[in-house]
N, C-alpha and C positions, 0 to 999 in steps of 0.2 A: 092267428093275427086278427085284430079287430078290423072291421071294414071302415072305409073312409068316413062314412056318415056318422058312425058311432064315435070315431075318434074326434070328429069336429064337435059333436054334441057334448062329449066329455070336456073338451077344452072350453066350450061356451060356458058350461056350468062352473068350471074352475075360475074363469075370468069374472063371472057374475059373483062368485064367492069373494074373490079378491076385491071387487068394487064394494061389496057389503062390508068388508073388514077395513078397507082403506079408501073411503069414498072421495078423499081429497087428493088422490094421486091420479094424474092423467094416464099413466101407463095402463091401468086396468081398462079404461074406456077405449084406449087405442087397441089393446090386445083383443078386446071383445069385438071391436070393429073389424079387425083383420079376420077373425073367425067368421063373422057374419058375411064378409066379402067372399071368403072361401066356400061358404055355404050357399052362395048365390042369392044373398039378401043385401044388395047394394044400398037400398034406402036405409035399412037399419044400421049398416056399416057407417054410412055418412053421418047419421045421428050421433053415433058413438065418437067418431072423429071430431065432430063439432063440439061435443061435450068436453072432450079432452082439450080442445083449443079454447073453449070458454074458461076453463080452469087455468090454463097456462098458454096465453097467446104466444105464438112463435114456436110451439112444441113441434119440432121438425118431423118426428115419426107420423103425427096426425096430419101435418101438412102434406106429407108424401102420400099418406093413405087417401086423402081427398083427391 
């Protein structure tokens, strides 16, 4: 079984890839924000949630993430 840090790192890379393929979708930024939060990086998480909200004001998952 993979350790927790490696699992988080893999998910971060996957969400970064999703953002690269679909930069106009707020879900990728929200998902990356969640992974950053789980990694203990709240400032980076907040930036991703803000990015999602800039794209789609009222995007509830990002509002809850903030």
